[in-house]
N, C-alpha and C positions, 0 to 999 in steps of 0.2 A: 599505732604500725603494727602492721601484723606480723606474726612470730614465724613464718615460712620463711623461708630462703627464696632468693629468686634462683631459677633457673640457669641464670649466666654470672649468679655469683661466683669468682674466681675458688671460692673455695669448695666447690664441688668437684671440678679437677684432682683436688688434691685429696679428696676423701676418696674419690676413687681411684687413684695411683697407690694410697696406701694400702687400702683394700685387697687390689691388684699384689701386691708388694707380702702382705701378711700369705693370701692363699698360696703366693708363690713358695715359702718360704714353708709354713704347711704341710705342700705338695710334698716340697723335697725333704721334709726331713721323716715324713711318713715314706718315702721311697727308702732311705737312711735304716728306716728303722724296721723295715719289710724285708728287704733284699736277702740279710741271713737265714733271715725265717724259709723265704722261700726255695733257697738255694740248698736248705738244710731238707726240706721238703720231696725239692727235685732229686738233691742226693740219695734220697732214703729208696726209693725208685728205679736205681742203677746198681752197676755190679762196679766195683773196685776202676775196673779197663777204664770204662764209662764216664766215671768221675773225670777220670787225667785226661780224658781223650777228648773232652768234651763238656767240661764243669757247666757250663750255662744253658747250655741245650734242655728243651722242655724232654722227660724221658717218657717213656711208656707205663703208663701206668696202670696197665695192667700185671706190671710184673712187681709181684707183691714176694720172690721167695726171699727178700732181707726180712720180711716181716715175719714170715714160715718159719724161719731159721731161728729169729735171733726168741721170738715167744716159744717156741716147741723144743729147741734144745741148747737152749744156757737156762741161767736161774734168775732171767728175767721178772719172769712173772712173780715170784718171791719176792725180788726188790722192791718190783711195783706195790705189791700188797702190802710190804713193812711200809712204805714211804707213805703211803695211804691210810693206813693205822697209826704212823707217828704225827704225820700233817692234821688229822682230824682230832684226835686226842686231844694236842697239843692247843689247837684253834679253839676246841671245845672249853678248855677249861681255862683258858686265856680269857675267852668272852667272859664264863660267868664270874671267875673269881674279879678278874678286872672292872665288870660292870657294877657288880656288888660294889666296891672298894669307891669307885668313883661316882657312885649315887651317894654315897655316905659320904664325899669329901665337897658334892654340889650341893646336896638338897640341905644339911645339916651343920649348924656350927658351934665347934667345939672346941677345947684348949688342945694346938698341936693343930689343927687342921692345914694351914697355912703351912707347918713345917713338915708335914708328911705329904703333901703333895709336890714338896720342893725334893724331898726327899729322893721321890719316883719320878721328876723331872731331870735328876742327875743321871738314875739311868737311860736316858736318850744320848748323855754325852760321853759315856764311858763302856766300851764296849765291853760284852763280857768274854772275850777271848784276850781280854789282857791279864784276866785272871783263871787260864788255863790250866797251870799246874798245880794251885792249890784246888781250883776245882775238879781237877782229878784225881787227887787226895782224897777229896771230901767224898767222890762218889765208890771211889774204892773202900774207904772206912764205912760206906754204909752199904756196901755189897751190889751199888749198881753198873759196875762196869761190866761192858757187853750186854747190857739189857735195852729194851726197845722205853723201858719207864724211865729211865735214867735221860734219854735224850728227851724225852714228852716231857722230863721236869725243869730241864736244860730250857728247850723252846718257850714252854711257858713263862719263865723267869725270865725270857731276853722279851717277850711279849707285851709284858704285862705294863711296863711305862708308857709306851707308844697308845695302848688303848686304854690305859687312863687317862692319861693326857687329851686323846682323841673324845672318850665318854665324857668328862668331866665337864669342854667345855662346852656343849652341846647339851646339856642336863642344864647346865646353870643359863643355858638361856629360857628354856621354858616356864611359864609363868606358874608363880604360888600358887594362884586361885584354883589349880587344878586339884591340888591336894587336901586344901582349907577345903574346897565342895566336896572331896571325899571321906574328908574327916567327918562332915557333917553329916554324911549321911552312914555315919558307922563302920567303914571299909578302915581296918588293920595296915600297918604299916605296909606290910610284907604284901596286902593286896593292890596297895595304891603301885610299890613297886611294880610287880608283876602285869597286872589289868589294865592299867594306865600310863606308867611312865615307858613301861619296853616295849609298847607296841608304835611311843614316838621315834622311838631311839632304833628304828630300825636300818635306818641309813647309814648313822656312824656307825654302827654294830658291822655292817658290810664292809663299809670302811676297813675299818680296825681288822677283822678275817682278811680279808685279800691283803692288806699290807704287810700281815705277819703270816698270811700262809705263800706267799711268794719266795719269803729267803730261806723258809721253812722245806719249804720240797725243795728247792734248788742247792742248800744248803749241804756241802762236800767237807766242810775241814770238824766240825763235830764227831761224824760218824765215822770218820778217819781217825780220831782221837779217841772214841770211846767204844768204837766198836771191831771186834775180833773175827768175829765168828759169822763165815759165808753166809749163812742164813737167816741174819738178823741184819745185814747190812741193806742201805739206802739206793734208791735209782742212782743217785752223782754216783756216789764209792760206787757201786754194781758197774755201772758204764764205764769205769776206769780199766776195768778188767779186757773189756774188749780189746783194750791198745797194748796190743804185743811190743815184745822188745824190738823183733827184727824184721816184724808184718804187721800190719793191720788190715783188715777185712772194715772197709771204710762205707760200704755199703751196708755192714750191720749195724757198725754206729751209728751213722745216720738214722738207720730205723727207729734205733733205741733213741735217740736223742728226740724225732718229732713222737714216739709214744710218751716220753717224760714228757712233754712240754703239753700236750692234747690235754691234760685235765684241769690244766688250772687256764686254759684256754677257754675250753667250754665253759668252768666256774665262773667266768668273768663275762663271757658273751651271755649268759643265764639271768645273774646278778646285775649287768651292767647301768639298767635303770636304777636302780636302786644305789648304788654307787655313786651316778651323775647325782641322783637326787641331796646326796649326802654330803658332795663336794660343794653343792651352791645351798648348802640349807642357810650355812653362819652369813652368807652373803646376803639372801633373801631376809632373814631376820634383822 
C-alpha cells in the first residue's frame, strides 16, 4: 500500500483550509504589529496640525524638519549616546559573565551545580523592580547614583538569569566528544571554551543579546529612579521631556520615537539569520 495520499482524499481540503486560516491569522497579526509603527513613522514626517487633521494619510517624506530640529536643537543626541553606551556595555558584560557561568554549569559536574542553576532561574521569576528601595540604598552607599555605571550593573544583573538559562540549555546539547578530542590534542580548558564551544554557541548568544537589549534600550523605570542629571538621561527618559504640560510638539516627539526604534530594528535585521538559527537549534537537535 502506497504511503502517498490520494488527491481526492477528504483530508486535503481540510489541510488546505487550515493552512489558509493560519495564513490569515498570521497576516492579521502582522498588520496589528506593524500598524502602530507605520503610524509613528508617518507622523514623524508631519506637523502637529497635519497629525490631527489627517492622522492616517501618507506624509510628505521630504519634510524632515522634525528630525532636523530634534537632533540639532535638543539634547536627543546625548540621550541617544547614553542609551547606546549603557545598552552595549550591559549586553557585553551580560554575555561574558553569563556565558562563562553557563559553560561551567553545563559542562562540569560539581557539588551544588543544580542548586546554583536553580538560584539563577529564580531570577527569572522575581523582577528586580520589587527590590528598588534596597537597590537604591545600595547604589547610594556605593556612590553609583546618577551614574551610567550603576545602570550598567543593574541591567547586567537583570540579564544574567535569562542568559544563563539560554546558554546552559544549548551548551548541554553539544557532544562531549568535542571536548575529549581537544583535550587529547593538548588544548587547555580556556582554549576549548574559546576556540570550540563559543563559535558553536553564536546563535543562542544572539538570542540572549536581543532578548536583553530590547528591555534595556526601552527601559524607563530604572533611569527615572537612578538618574537625575540631564546629561546622563537615556532615550526613553529623555523623550518624556518633549511632552509639555500644556502643549506638545507631536511631530518632534514621533521623530524622536522613530530615531529611538531604528537602532534595534537594524540590529535585529542584521542578526535575524542567527536569531532564527538559535530559535530552531534545540528543535533540530
